[in-house]
Structures are given as structure tokens and as C-alpha cells.
C-alpha angles and dihedrals in degrees: 000000000000093000092050091054090051091049090051090050092050090050092050092048091049093050091046096049091045091052093048092048091048095049096046090047091053091045091051091049096046095048098036094233115151097183091089093062098095092043090049090051092050091053091047089053089051090051092049088049091053090048092049093051090051093051091044089057089053090049094239118156093225087075091081091054092049090050089052091049089049092054094047095046094043089051094050092044093053092043094052091051 
């Protein structure tokens, strides 16, 4: 029961982060503001981290690639702030 609750939370967090990233990216494209770029990159890195943890729990080898992508996008997001 406990594992199912955590999986539901991860799914909700993944959907929430995906929606926020999509909405902010659309807003940035429509208005032409470029100041949201680093924040979008940090949110995307959080989304990739959540996806990596979910895949790691399922013992899928793609989790390693997702963790590398998280590290790179997080570093670039912090660096561009």
C-alpha cells in the first residue's frame, strides 16, 4: 500500500511539473520574454529527476541516462542564473 502511494505521488509530481513547464514555455514563446529560460531549465531538470527516480524504482537502465541529463541541465540552469 505504501509503495502505491509513493508511485501516485511521483505521477502527480511528474504531471504537475510537466504542466508548469509547458505553460511557462508557451508564455515565454508568446510574449517573447527570454528571462524565464534558466528557471524553465531548472524546472525541466526537476522533471527529469522525477522521471529518473521513477525509472530507477522499476529497475530500468534508462534511469542512468536520466540522472546524467538531470545533472547537466541542473548545472546549466544554475550557471545561467
